VEXROKOL-278547 format. One record per atom (N, C-alpha, C, O): residue in one letter; y, z, x. Coordinates in Angstrom, 2 decimals. Last residue first. Layout:
REM residues N
> a|Y|Z|X
...
//
This chain:
REM residues 232
> r|97.24|103.14|119.05
> r|96.34|103.90|118.35
> r|97.11|105.22|118.66
> r|96.69|106.30|118.23
> a|97.69|100.08|120.40
> a|98.38|101.29|120.24
> a|98.24|102.55|119.64
> a|99.29|103.20|119.69
> q|95.78|98.79|117.19
> q|96.44|98.65|119.06
> q|97.35|99.52|119.07
> q|97.91|99.86|118.03
> i|93.12|97.11|116.16
> i|93.90|97.96|115.70
> i|94.81|98.63|117.27
> i|94.19|98.85|118.31
> n|92.03|94.74|114.20
> n|92.61|94.68|115.32
> n|93.29|96.07|115.61
> n|94.40|96.05|115.07
> f|89.52|94.43|112.09
> f|90.06|95.28|112.49
> f|91.01|94.75|113.90
> f|90.25|94.26|114.74
> t|88.58|92.01|109.94
> t|88.85|91.74|111.69
> t|90.00|93.08|111.61
> t|91.13|92.89|111.17
> p|87.41|92.71|106.71
> p|88.31|92.07|107.26
> p|88.01|92.37|109.35
> p|87.04|93.04|109.72
> n|85.48|91.88|104.11
> n|85.11|92.65|105.53
> n|85.96|92.11|106.51
> n|85.55|91.17|107.20
> q|86.36|90.87|102.11
> q|85.95|92.07|101.33
> q|85.62|92.86|103.19
> q|85.56|94.07|103.42
> q|89.72|88.71|102.05
> q|87.55|88.79|103.01
> q|87.95|89.94|102.44
> q|89.11|90.27|102.19
> t|91.02|87.28|99.85
> t|90.94|87.98|100.88
> t|90.03|88.36|101.20
> t|89.19|88.36|100.30
> s|92.42|85.40|97.33
> s|91.37|85.85|97.81
> s|90.93|86.04|99.19
> s|90.47|85.06|99.77
> l|95.78|86.59|96.24
> l|95.10|86.09|97.06
> l|93.44|86.73|97.22
> l|93.13|87.92|97.23
> d|97.21|89.19|95.11
> d|97.12|87.57|94.25
> d|96.50|86.35|95.23
> d|96.78|85.19|94.94
> a|97.28|91.16|96.39
> a|96.36|90.98|95.73
> a|96.06|89.77|95.10
> a|94.98|89.38|94.65
> a|98.37|91.71|99.05
> a|97.62|90.13|98.53
> a|97.16|90.33|97.55
> a|96.22|89.54|97.43
> l|99.56|94.21|98.01
> l|100.85|92.84|98.50
> l|100.23|91.97|98.44
> l|100.78|91.00|97.92
> g|97.82|95.56|98.43
> g|98.18|95.39|97.10
> g|99.20|94.51|96.88
> g|99.65|94.14|95.79
> y|96.43|96.05|100.86
> y|95.84|95.24|99.74
> y|96.53|94.52|98.36
> y|96.19|93.60|97.62
> v|98.78|97.48|101.21
> v|98.79|95.96|102.12
> v|97.72|95.05|101.26
> v|97.86|93.86|100.98
> l|98.01|100.09|100.51
> l|99.17|98.63|100.30
> l|99.65|97.41|100.42
> l|100.51|96.66|99.97
> t|95.93|100.47|101.67
> t|95.26|100.79|100.93
> t|97.24|99.65|100.22
> t|97.22|98.61|99.55
> f|94.92|100.82|104.89
> f|95.92|99.44|104.30
> f|95.93|98.80|102.59
> f|95.93|97.63|102.18
> r|93.66|102.41|105.77
> r|95.58|103.21|106.16
> r|96.13|101.28|105.39
> r|97.24|100.73|105.41
> g|91.20|104.41|103.62
> g|92.05|103.76|104.83
> g|93.43|102.92|104.38
> g|94.02|102.79|103.30
> l|90.32|105.97|101.82
> l|90.48|104.12|101.03
> l|90.80|103.82|102.50
> l|90.62|102.62|102.68
> p|87.94|108.66|101.33
> p|89.24|107.68|102.11
> p|89.31|105.85|101.94
> p|88.51|104.92|101.97
> t|87.70|110.83|98.76
> t|87.11|109.90|99.04
> t|88.31|108.80|100.12
> t|89.33|108.30|99.64
> a|86.66|113.85|97.87
> a|88.02|113.03|98.52
> a|87.62|111.83|98.78
> a|86.57|112.08|99.37
> e|86.53|116.02|96.05
> e|85.60|115.19|96.04
> e|86.61|114.21|96.53
> e|87.39|113.73|95.72
> c|88.11|119.53|96.65
> c|88.25|118.37|94.89
> c|86.75|117.13|96.04
> c|86.06|117.82|96.79
> y|88.24|121.34|98.18
> y|89.16|122.04|96.88
> y|88.92|120.61|96.16
> y|89.49|120.46|95.09
> k|87.13|120.89|100.05
> k|86.71|121.99|100.50
> k|87.17|122.15|98.19
> k|86.60|122.79|97.30
> n|88.24|118.61|100.83
> n|86.80|118.30|100.34
> n|86.57|119.72|100.15
> n|85.34|119.83|100.06
> l|90.22|119.09|102.63
> l|90.60|118.73|101.47
> l|89.57|118.35|100.68
> l|89.91|117.68|99.71
> s|88.87|119.67|105.07
> s|89.94|121.05|104.02
> s|89.64|120.40|102.86
> s|88.89|120.94|102.05
> d|87.86|116.57|105.93
> d|86.92|118.17|105.85
> d|87.76|119.06|104.44
> d|87.42|119.08|103.26
> m|90.23|115.41|105.83
> m|89.12|114.73|105.06
> m|88.33|116.61|104.81
> m|88.33|117.43|103.89
> f|91.47|117.16|108.43
> f|92.20|116.78|107.13
> f|91.35|116.62|105.71
> f|91.55|117.33|104.72
> c|89.57|116.53|109.78
> c|89.69|117.87|109.70
> c|90.38|118.00|108.29
> c|90.03|118.69|107.32
> k|89.60|113.58|110.31
> k|88.80|114.78|109.56
> k|88.91|115.67|109.69
> k|87.75|116.07|109.81
> n|91.58|111.80|109.86
> n|91.54|112.69|110.28
> n|90.53|113.54|109.59
> n|90.66|114.08|108.49
> e|92.23|109.01|108.70
> e|91.05|109.10|110.22
> e|91.08|110.18|110.53
> e|90.63|110.27|111.68
> c|93.04|109.52|106.78
> c|91.89|109.34|106.34
> c|91.41|109.04|107.29
> c|90.22|108.72|107.25
> f|95.98|109.73|107.60
> f|95.07|110.71|107.07
> f|93.61|110.78|106.91
> f|92.99|111.85|106.89
> g|96.95|107.17|106.98
> g|96.39|107.73|108.49
> g|94.95|108.60|107.89
> g|93.74|108.39|107.77
> g|96.38|106.35|103.88
> g|97.07|106.61|104.59
> g|96.34|106.88|106.04
> g|95.11|106.76|106.10
> s|94.48|107.88|100.78
> s|94.90|106.39|101.77
> s|96.49|106.17|102.69
> s|97.54|105.88|102.13
> i|92.14|108.82|98.93
> i|93.24|109.30|99.82
> i|93.74|107.95|100.69
> i|92.92|107.14|101.14
> f|91.78|110.07|95.35
> f|91.16|109.27|97.06
> f|92.82|109.03|97.77
> f|93.99|109.06|97.38
> l|89.88|112.67|94.48
> l|91.10|112.23|95.24
> l|90.55|111.07|95.90
> l|89.55|110.90|96.60
> n|88.90|114.61|91.37
> n|88.43|113.51|92.62
> n|89.63|113.16|92.97
> n|90.54|113.21|92.15
> k|89.36|116.57|90.17
> k|88.06|116.93|90.94
> k|87.56|115.93|92.19
> k|86.77|115.97|93.13
> p|93.39|117.41|91.04
> p|92.01|116.94|90.50
> p|90.59|116.56|90.99
> p|90.50|116.22|92.17
> n|95.61|118.89|91.06
> n|94.17|119.89|91.36
> n|93.30|118.40|90.45
> n|92.72|118.52|89.36
> k|97.99|117.54|90.99
> k|97.52|118.44|90.05
> k|96.01|118.76|89.98
> k|95.36|118.85|88.93
> t|99.02|116.98|93.50
> t|98.51|115.78|92.45
> t|98.01|116.21|91.08
> t|97.68|115.42|90.20
> f|99.80|118.69|94.86
> f|101.02|117.71|94.45
> f|99.92|116.79|93.43
> f|100.36|115.93|92.66
> n|97.14|120.19|95.49
> n|98.03|121.22|94.73
> n|99.37|119.53|93.77
> n|99.64|119.42|92.57
> w|95.99|118.38|97.45
> w|95.21|118.45|95.74
> w|96.54|119.48|94.95
> w|96.72|119.34|93.74
> a|98.30|118.89|98.99
> a|97.98|117.58|98.05
> a|97.39|117.59|97.57
> a|97.58|116.79|96.66
> n|98.05|121.57|99.89
> n|99.11|121.15|98.76
> n|98.86|119.56|98.55
> n|99.53|119.13|97.62
> f|95.33|120.71|101.49
> f|95.50|121.69|99.84
> f|96.97|121.08|99.09
> f|97.03|120.38|98.08
> a|96.48|119.64|103.00
> a|95.28|119.27|102.67
> a|95.37|120.20|101.13
> a|95.48|119.93|99.94
> l|97.79|121.87|104.34
> l|98.55|119.70|104.27
> l|97.48|119.29|103.36
> l|97.81|118.23|102.82
> g|96.52|123.86|105.57
> g|97.92|123.34|104.66
> g|98.36|122.34|102.89
> g|98.74|122.21|101.72
> h|94.76|122.28|107.19
> h|94.48|122.73|105.91
> h|95.29|122.91|104.94
> h|95.18|122.47|103.80
> v|96.97|122.00|108.45
> v|96.58|121.24|108.33
> v|95.48|120.80|107.04
> v|95.32|119.80|106.34
> f|97.08|124.82|109.87
> f|97.99|123.24|109.59
> f|97.52|122.62|108.23
> f|97.89|122.95|107.10
> k|94.85|125.43|111.20
> k|94.97|125.91|109.60
> k|96.07|125.53|109.12
> k|96.27|125.81|107.94
> s|95.05|123.36|113.40
> s|93.89|123.06|112.17
> s|94.30|124.17|111.16
> s|94.07|123.78|110.01
> i|96.37|124.62|114.85
> i|97.16|123.48|113.58
> i|95.80|123.00|112.83
> i|95.73|122.34|111.80
> a|95.72|126.88|115.12
> a|97.01|126.76|114.76
> a|97.07|125.42|113.54
> a|97.42|125.22|112.38
> v|93.42|125.33|116.53
> v|92.91|126.40|115.24
> v|94.70|126.04|114.75
> v|94.93|125.03|114.09
> a|94.47|124.31|118.97
> a|93.95|123.47|117.89
> a|93.66|124.03|116.48
> a|93.65|123.34|115.46
> p|95.76|126.46|120.31
> p|96.87|125.46|119.25
> p|95.95|124.66|118.42
> p|96.33|124.28|117.31
> r|94.44|129.95|120.44
> r|94.34|128.46|120.53
> r|95.35|127.27|119.53
> r|95.55|127.32|118.31
> t|96.08|132.55|119.09
> t|95.32|131.16|118.85
> t|95.66|130.20|120.16
> t|96.73|129.86|120.67
> g|97.85|134.34|121.03
> g|96.50|134.25|121.56
> g|95.50|133.00|120.87
> g|94.55|132.49|121.46
> k|100.38|134.68|120.02
> k|99.05|136.08|120.47
> k|98.53|135.67|120.86
> k|98.07|136.46|121.68
> s|101.75|131.98|120.37
> s|101.63|133.17|121.38
> s|101.10|134.33|121.40
> s|101.16|135.07|122.38
> v|100.26|131.28|118.35
> v|99.73|130.34|119.35
> v|100.18|131.58|120.56
> v|99.40|132.04|121.39
> d|101.29|132.41|116.41
> d|100.05|132.49|116.63
> d|99.23|132.03|117.45
> d|98.01|132.13|117.50
> d|104.30|131.29|116.47
> d|104.44|133.20|116.21
> d|102.18|133.18|116.34
> d|101.79|134.35|116.34
> m|103.91|128.74|116.31
> m|104.14|129.05|117.40
> m|103.58|130.92|117.54
> m|102.85|131.52|118.33
> i|102.67|128.96|112.98
> i|102.20|128.24|114.32
> i|101.97|128.56|115.66
> i|100.90|128.68|116.26
> k|105.23|130.15|112.36
> k|104.01|130.79|112.17
> k|102.74|130.17|112.97
> k|101.91|130.90|113.53
> e|107.17|127.81|112.65
> e|107.30|129.78|112.96
> e|105.93|130.35|112.94
> e|105.72|131.20|113.82
> l|106.03|125.88|111.30
> l|105.71|125.76|111.93
> l|106.62|127.04|113.16
> l|106.54|126.94|114.38
> a|106.11|126.81|108.72
> a|105.04|126.84|109.08
> a|105.15|126.50|110.07
> a|104.01|126.65|110.50
> f|109.36|127.20|108.84
> f|108.58|128.86|108.30
> f|106.66|128.13|108.67
> f|105.85|129.04|108.89
> i|109.45|124.54|108.40
> i|110.68|125.69|109.25
> i|109.14|126.57|109.82
> i|108.32|126.50|110.74
> g|108.33|123.16|105.51
> g|107.92|122.94|107.51
> g|108.47|124.09|108.48
> g|107.70|124.48|109.37
> c|106.75|125.29|102.79
> c|108.82|124.89|104.35
> c|108.42|125.06|105.46
> c|108.19|126.01|106.20
> t|104.81|125.19|102.17
> t|105.77|125.18|101.43
> t|106.97|124.57|101.86
> t|107.78|123.73|101.47
> v|102.65|125.54|103.62
> v|103.19|124.68|104.30
> v|104.38|124.09|103.21
> v|104.83|122.94|103.26
> s|100.78|128.40|104.59
> s|101.60|128.03|103.78
> s|102.29|126.64|104.24
> s|102.53|126.65|105.45
> y|97.65|127.72|106.71
> y|99.16|128.15|106.81
> y|100.01|127.52|105.02
> y|99.78|126.43|104.49
> k|94.26|129.26|106.01
> k|95.25|127.19|105.90
> k|96.91|128.43|105.82
> k|97.13|129.46|105.19
> e|91.07|129.30|106.52
> e|92.03|130.14|106.97
> e|92.99|128.24|106.71
> e|92.76|127.05|106.93
> n|88.18|127.78|107.02
> n|88.57|128.74|106.17
> n|90.25|128.74|105.87
> n|90.62|128.10|104.89
> v|88.84|124.44|108.93
> v|88.67|126.61|109.37
> v|89.12|126.72|107.52
> v|89.98|126.07|106.91
> a|87.84|121.74|110.50
> a|88.54|122.27|109.45
> a|88.07|123.87|109.34
> a|86.97|124.29|109.69
> k|89.14|121.13|113.88
> k|88.65|121.12|112.99
> k|88.82|122.15|110.86
> k|89.68|122.87|110.36
> l|90.43|119.31|116.36
> l|90.71|119.68|114.94
> l|89.04|120.21|114.49
> l|88.00|119.63|114.80
> e|90.05|117.06|118.74
> e|90.15|119.04|118.71
> e|90.45|119.69|117.89
> e|90.84|120.81|118.21
> g|91.04|114.55|117.53
> g|89.48|114.67|117.66
> g|89.11|116.57|117.77
> g|88.25|117.19|117.14
> a|93.52|114.78|118.23
> a|93.22|114.98|116.53
> a|92.09|114.92|116.45
> a|91.66|115.19|115.33
> k|94.23|116.47|121.13
> k|94.34|115.21|120.59
> k|93.23|115.70|118.92
> k|92.49|116.66|118.72
> v|97.33|118.53|122.39
> v|95.94|118.46|121.77
> v|95.57|117.33|120.95
> v|96.36|117.02|120.06
> n|99.89|119.19|123.36
> n|99.02|118.17|123.94
> n|97.30|118.60|123.04
> n|96.31|118.96|123.66
> y|101.83|120.66|121.66
> y|100.80|121.70|122.07
> y|99.90|120.40|123.04
> y|98.94|120.98|123.56
> f|103.08|118.33|121.26
> f|103.88|118.99|121.36
> f|102.62|120.47|122.10
> f|102.94|121.08|123.13
> k|101.08|116.22|120.37
> k|101.82|116.00|121.01
> k|102.25|116.99|122.26
> k|102.07|116.86|123.47
> l|100.08|117.81|118.03
> l|99.84|117.26|119.15
> l|99.92|117.26|119.92
> l|99.25|117.97|120.68
> l|103.44|117.87|116.50
> l|102.03|119.32|116.93
> l|101.44|118.95|118.14
> l|101.85|119.41|119.21
> m|103.65|115.13|115.80
> m|104.61|116.18|116.86
> m|104.41|117.29|116.89
> m|105.31|117.96|117.38
> e|101.67|115.04|114.10
> e|101.34|114.03|115.60
> e|102.49|114.73|116.21
> e|102.27|114.97|117.40
> v|102.52|116.23|111.43
> v|101.00|116.49|112.68
> v|101.06|116.05|113.63
> v|100.39|116.67|114.46
> t|104.29|115.40|111.55
> t|104.52|116.34|111.80
> t|103.40|116.98|112.04
> t|103.24|118.02|112.68
> a|104.17|112.81|110.10
> a|105.25|112.35|111.18
> a|105.08|114.26|111.80
> a|105.93|114.47|112.67
> g|102.25|113.12|108.50
> g|101.83|112.91|108.98
> g|103.03|112.74|110.27
> g|102.59|112.53|111.40
> t|103.53|115.89|105.30
> t|103.32|114.42|105.89
> t|103.45|114.62|107.84
> t|104.11|115.45|108.48
> s|104.89|118.04|104.39
> s|103.54|117.48|104.07
> s|103.74|115.68|104.63
> s|104.07|114.63|104.09
> s|107.34|118.68|106.19
> s|105.87|119.35|106.27
> s|104.93|118.93|105.49
> s|103.84|119.42|105.80
> g|109.40|117.21|104.98
> g|108.41|116.77|105.87
> g|107.59|116.59|105.97
> g|106.90|115.57|105.98
> c|110.42|116.95|101.43
> c|110.36|117.63|102.64
> c|108.92|116.83|103.51
> c|107.94|116.21|103.08
> a|111.32|114.80|99.69
> a|112.29|115.56|100.34
> a|112.04|116.29|101.26
> a|112.93|116.56|102.06
> t|109.88|112.65|99.19
> t|110.34|112.12|100.56
> t|111.11|113.87|100.39
> t|111.58|114.10|101.50
> n|107.21|111.88|96.69
> n|108.09|113.31|97.90
> n|108.48|113.45|98.71
> n|107.95|114.26|99.46
> w|106.59|111.52|93.40
> w|107.15|110.66|94.66
> w|107.48|111.25|95.59
> w|108.70|111.27|95.46
> d|104.86|110.04|91.36
> d|105.08|111.30|91.60
> d|105.12|110.78|93.03
> d|104.34|110.08|93.67
> m|102.58|109.45|87.68
> m|102.83|109.33|89.57
> m|103.61|110.04|89.92
> m|103.65|111.04|89.21
> d|100.37|107.05|85.56
> d|101.61|108.91|86.14
> d|101.59|108.67|87.91
> d|100.97|108.09|88.80
> s|99.04|105.05|84.31
> s|99.71|106.20|83.44
> s|100.16|107.39|84.23
> s|100.32|108.51|83.75
> f|98.36|102.06|84.66
> f|98.84|103.08|85.27
> f|99.31|103.55|84.33
> f|99.94|102.92|83.48
> k|94.74|101.67|84.09
> k|95.69|101.42|83.81
> k|96.77|102.31|84.36
> k|96.35|103.44|84.62
> g|91.93|101.89|83.27
> g|92.42|101.42|84.35
> g|93.87|100.97|84.75
> g|94.12|100.09|85.58
> d|92.19|105.08|82.37
> d|91.33|103.56|81.53
> d|91.96|102.37|81.73
> d|92.50|101.75|80.81
> k|94.40|105.21|83.94
> k|94.01|106.30|82.68
> k|93.13|104.56|81.92
> k|93.45|103.54|81.31
> f|95.33|106.51|86.70
> f|95.27|105.42|86.37
> f|94.65|106.63|84.71
> f|94.54|107.84|84.47
> k|98.37|107.59|89.61
> k|97.18|107.96|88.62
> k|96.54|107.08|87.32
> k|97.52|106.83|86.61
> v|99.74|107.90|92.27
> v|99.25|107.47|91.06
> v|97.63|107.70|90.70
> v|96.50|107.85|91.16
> w|101.10|109.91|94.98
> w|100.48|109.53|94.22
> w|100.77|108.55|93.19
> w|101.96|108.23|93.07
> k|103.14|109.64|98.07
> k|103.12|109.61|97.26
> k|101.95|109.35|96.30
> k|101.47|108.28|96.67
> v|104.67|111.30|100.85
> v|103.59|112.11|99.76
> v|103.43|110.93|98.19
> v|103.65|111.53|97.13
> d|106.58|110.31|103.90
> d|106.92|110.68|102.45
> d|105.62|110.45|101.80
> d|105.20|109.32|102.06
> r|107.03|110.13|106.72
> r|107.82|110.81|106.41
> r|108.10|111.03|104.45
> r|109.05|111.52|103.84
> s|104.00|109.16|106.97
> s|105.27|110.33|108.13
> s|105.92|110.59|107.74
> s|106.10|111.76|108.08
> g|102.10|109.87|103.84
> g|102.84|108.39|105.62
> g|103.60|109.47|106.50
> g|103.48|110.69|106.36
> l|99.59|109.64|101.97
> l|100.47|110.13|102.72
> l|101.06|109.59|104.54
> l|100.66|109.23|105.65
> d|98.74|108.67|99.06
> d|98.74|107.82|100.06
> d|100.34|109.08|101.05
> d|101.53|109.19|100.78
> i|95.83|109.16|96.36
> i|97.78|110.22|96.96
> i|97.66|109.24|98.29
> i|96.51|108.99|98.65
> v|95.09|108.38|92.88
> v|95.08|107.78|94.62
> v|96.52|108.51|95.50
> v|97.73|108.40|95.31
> i|93.21|108.85|90.52
> i|93.94|109.27|91.43
> i|94.17|108.90|92.80
> i|93.39|109.14|93.72
> d|90.98|107.48|87.39
> d|90.91|108.25|89.03
> d|92.38|108.66|89.16
> d|92.97|108.84|88.10
> n|89.74|106.15|85.70
> n|90.55|107.72|85.15
> n|91.05|107.84|86.51
> n|91.86|108.76|86.49
> a|88.87|104.09|86.83
> a|89.70|103.44|85.73
> a|90.55|104.84|85.18
> a|91.58|104.83|84.51
> g|87.75|104.69|90.98
> g|87.63|104.91|89.33
> g|88.43|103.90|88.18
> g|88.67|102.78|88.65
> i|89.56|102.09|92.93
> i|88.94|103.66|92.45
> i|88.54|103.51|91.07
> i|88.80|102.62|90.25
> r|89.51|99.88|93.14
> r|88.68|100.70|94.71
> r|88.47|101.72|94.47
> r|87.69|102.47|95.05
> e|91.73|98.36|91.64
> e|90.03|97.50|92.31
> e|88.99|98.61|92.55
> e|87.81|98.43|92.27
> q|94.02|100.05|92.55
> q|93.42|99.41|91.39
> q|91.37|99.25|91.07
> q|90.39|99.80|90.57
> a|95.16|100.21|95.15
> a|94.19|100.75|94.67
> a|93.14|100.64|93.33
> a|91.97|100.99|93.16
> g|97.24|97.58|94.96
> g|96.34|98.17|96.20
> g|94.74|99.46|95.96
> g|93.65|99.43|96.53
> t|98.72|98.65|92.79
> t|98.02|97.55|92.49
> t|96.54|97.11|93.86
> t|95.42|96.61|93.73
> a|99.73|101.13|93.95
> a|99.11|101.07|92.29
> a|98.09|99.55|92.72
> a|96.87|99.58|92.89
> l|100.62|100.33|95.92
> l|100.15|101.42|96.10
> l|99.44|100.74|94.91
> l|98.62|99.84|95.07
> a|102.79|98.95|95.36
> a|102.16|98.27|96.71
> a|100.77|98.99|96.10
> a|99.84|98.24|95.81
> v|104.13|100.04|93.14
> v|103.82|99.17|93.26
> v|102.60|98.66|93.75
> v|101.67|98.15|93.13
> i|105.20|102.52|95.43
> i|104.63|103.08|93.92
> i|103.33|101.34|93.88
> i|102.18|101.32|94.33
> e|107.11|100.46|96.98
> e|105.70|101.47|97.56
> e|104.90|101.71|96.41
> e|103.84|101.10|96.36
> n|108.64|97.75|96.22
> n|108.56|98.96|95.87
> n|107.02|99.63|95.88
> n|106.09|99.42|95.10
> v|108.44|94.64|98.23
> v|107.82|95.68|96.87
> v|107.96|96.59|97.16
> v|107.59|96.88|98.29
> h|110.08|91.98|98.79
> h|110.04|93.34|98.66
> h|109.65|93.70|97.84
> h|110.05|93.45|96.70
> e|109.54|88.24|99.86
> e|109.97|89.35|98.81
> e|109.28|91.11|99.41
> e|108.34|91.32|100.18
> r|109.77|87.10|101.42
> r|110.37|86.40|100.88
> r|110.31|87.31|100.03
> r|111.21|87.23|99.20
> t|111.82|88.98|105.24
> t|110.72|88.31|104.01
> t|111.02|88.13|102.81
> t|112.10|88.58|102.44
> n|112.64|89.36|107.78
> n|113.03|88.37|107.10
> n|111.83|88.27|106.09
> n|110.95|87.43|106.26
> l|113.97|92.99|107.31
> l|112.56|92.40|108.12
> l|112.97|91.14|107.30
> l|113.56|91.36|106.24
> t|114.93|95.57|106.70
> t|115.62|94.31|107.41
> t|114.79|93.21|107.88
> t|115.08|92.59|108.91
> r|113.03|96.60|104.91
> r|113.97|96.09|104.37
> r|114.93|94.91|105.36
> r|115.44|93.85|105.00
> a|110.75|98.10|106.33
> a|110.82|96.18|106.03
> a|112.01|96.03|105.09
> a|111.83|95.07|104.34
> r|110.83|100.46|105.92
> r|111.31|100.18|107.37
> r|111.30|98.71|106.93
> r|112.24|98.13|107.46
> h|109.57|101.76|104.43
> h|110.94|102.10|104.52
> h|111.69|101.82|105.21
> h|112.80|102.30|105.42
> g|107.46|99.18|102.14
> g|107.83|100.16|103.02
> g|108.51|100.59|103.42
> g|109.34|99.85|102.89
> t|106.19|96.18|102.10
> t|107.15|97.20|101.39
> t|107.08|98.06|102.84
> t|106.80|97.79|104.01
> t|106.75|92.33|101.48
> t|107.06|93.78|102.73
> t|106.55|94.99|101.87
> t|106.51|94.68|100.67
> k|105.21|88.90|101.94
> k|105.60|90.22|101.28
> k|105.61|91.13|101.72
> k|104.67|91.35|102.49
> e|105.47|86.97|103.97
> e|105.81|87.02|102.29
> e|105.83|87.58|101.81
> e|106.46|87.36|100.78
> f|107.42|86.29|106.51
> f|106.25|87.47|105.73
> f|106.67|86.95|104.97
> f|107.80|86.47|104.88
> e|107.93|85.00|109.38
> e|108.29|85.59|108.12
> e|107.57|85.94|107.57
> e|106.55|86.01|108.24
> l|108.88|86.62|112.16
> l|107.88|86.06|111.67
> l|108.33|86.08|110.91
> l|109.28|86.86|110.86
> g|110.21|87.69|114.46
> g|110.47|86.19|114.08
> g|109.44|85.54|113.45
> g|109.00|84.43|113.75
> e|108.51|90.24|116.47
> e|110.01|89.05|116.04
> e|109.36|88.12|115.67
> e|108.32|87.65|116.14
> p|106.25|92.72|115.24
> p|106.93|90.59|116.12
> p|107.80|90.24|115.42
> p|107.95|89.98|114.22
> v|106.95|95.90|115.49
> v|106.41|94.53|114.39
> v|107.34|93.14|115.18
> v|108.50|92.84|115.47
> s|107.59|97.63|116.92
> s|106.41|96.81|117.87
> s|106.68|95.72|116.20
> s|106.36|94.54|116.35
> s|107.99|100.26|115.96
> s|109.44|99.59|116.70
> s|108.44|98.48|117.44
> s|108.53|98.48|118.67
> t|105.41|100.91|114.88
> t|106.79|99.68|113.76
> t|107.69|99.44|114.40
> t|108.47|98.58|114.00
> p|102.50|100.78|116.41
> p|104.16|101.26|115.75
> p|105.40|100.04|115.12
> p|105.87|98.90|115.07
> f|99.70|98.49|114.28
> f|101.24|99.49|115.40
> f|102.40|99.86|115.14
> f|103.18|99.59|114.22
> v|97.25|97.24|113.23
> v|98.43|98.81|112.99
> v|98.83|98.59|114.74
> v|98.32|98.58|115.86
> r|95.72|94.75|111.24
> r|95.85|94.99|112.20
> r|97.12|96.25|111.84
> r|97.76|96.35|110.79
> y|93.47|92.08|109.86
> y|94.44|93.70|109.57
> y|94.94|93.60|111.12
> y|94.68|92.72|111.94
> i|92.92|88.99|109.71
> i|93.32|89.71|110.08
> i|94.07|90.78|110.07
> i|95.28|90.65|110.23
> d|90.77|86.61|107.67
> d|92.00|87.45|107.56
> d|91.46|89.11|108.36
> d|90.57|89.92|108.11
> q|88.29|83.91|108.94
> q|88.78|85.16|108.51
> q|90.13|85.92|108.70
> q|90.63|85.90|109.83
> a|90.37|80.64|108.30
> a|89.55|80.87|108.82
> a|89.40|83.21|108.06
> a|90.08|83.71|107.16
> g|91.56|78.74|106.29
> g|90.18|78.35|107.04
> g|89.48|79.66|107.53
> g|88.29|79.87|107.30
> e|94.64|80.48|107.17
> e|93.73|79.40|106.14
> e|92.60|78.81|107.06
> e|92.70|78.49|108.24
> r|94.53|83.79|107.38
> r|94.57|81.97|107.81
> r|94.19|81.09|107.57
> r|93.01|80.88|107.85
> v|96.65|86.24|106.88
> v|95.83|85.68|105.90
> v|95.88|83.92|106.44
> v|96.73|83.07|106.16
> e|97.34|89.32|108.34
> e|97.50|87.74|108.57
> e|96.81|87.21|107.99
> e|95.70|87.53|108.42
> l|98.58|92.41|107.25
> l|98.37|91.45|107.23
> l|98.17|90.17|107.62
> l|99.10|89.53|107.14
> m|99.03|95.18|108.80
> m|99.60|94.23|108.88
> m|98.85|93.18|108.49
> m|98.23|92.75|109.46
> k|101.60|98.59|108.88
> k|100.54|98.02|108.90
> k|100.28|96.29|108.59
> k|101.29|95.80|108.08
> s|103.32|100.59|111.62
> s|103.00|98.95|110.17
> s|101.90|99.17|110.10
> s|101.18|99.77|110.90
> w|104.74|103.88|111.90
> w|103.60|102.74|112.32
> w|103.19|101.69|110.97
> w|102.88|101.94|109.80
> t|106.84|105.21|110.97
> t|106.19|105.46|112.50
> t|105.05|104.20|113.06
> t|104.71|103.81|114.18
> t|107.71|104.67|108.59
> t|108.71|104.99|109.85
> t|108.10|104.70|111.13
> t|108.60|104.14|112.11
> g|105.98|101.38|107.84
> g|106.09|102.78|107.68
> g|107.49|103.35|109.13
> g|107.96|102.76|110.10
> a|105.31|98.46|106.51
> a|106.34|98.55|107.04
> a|106.82|100.70|107.45
> a|107.97|101.12|107.26
> d|102.85|96.68|105.78
> d|103.37|98.16|105.16
> d|103.81|98.40|106.21
> d|103.00|98.62|107.12
> l|103.66|92.82|105.37
> l|103.23|93.89|106.32
> l|104.10|95.08|105.84
> l|105.30|95.04|105.56
> f|101.72|90.06|105.68
> f|101.91|90.96|104.71
> f|102.65|92.11|105.33
> f|101.87|92.50|106.19
> f|101.42|86.61|106.27
> f|101.45|87.45|107.17
> f|102.07|88.62|105.31
> f|102.56|88.17|104.27
> r|100.15|83.46|107.21
> r|100.63|84.16|105.64
> r|100.67|85.77|106.44
> r|99.76|85.95|107.25
> s|99.40|80.32|108.86
> s|99.10|82.16|108.58
> s|99.94|82.22|107.46
> s|100.38|81.25|106.84
> k|97.28|77.53|109.63
> k|98.75|77.77|108.93
> k|97.95|79.45|108.97
> k|96.77|79.80|109.06
> m|96.97|76.02|112.75
> m|96.46|76.67|111.63
> m|97.68|77.90|110.97
> m|98.48|78.69|111.48
//
């Protein structure tokens, strides 16, 4: 069976689409450190994909815009929150209109949340949306605030939830305070983040494969793929 592979290789997690001839497509999520060796990819995108064997490497903004275009409204905004960066694309009358990309501050990214969860031995499902939020314009100050509050008796899950609320508020501010916002990336699966973001706008998750959809946009892929989520 002939297969074609498309990969979004993030700093921490990779998302891969396998388009199989005569069979249903398969989508996988796995640590970027575990990208299968020996594969030739049709198209790739992402920070860690440049060293891989690929026919074409696609800019992340292009992949995001292409993947989201058919899944959001003609005048909507999509934001992708990764492990090391945050980027958004805005459409007007169904065409690309504006964008921004922040790679300068890791305080607004998933890696910081994963680090906090591991450090305090808290599961993502324990986080609940709270009204209070930490300012996360500076990651170092935010981490100091979390540690200070925990030392004073605040439960780690509550402190991290305040941090996640701050991330959600920042995402909304970064996209210029829209009424509707579509979310791409792992934060789609973080209920605390989505519930916090919904305090400011109507937030709609697109899932983790938006950039992969963009890579394979010229193919007739399945609308209801089989998912194989590994080592989450």
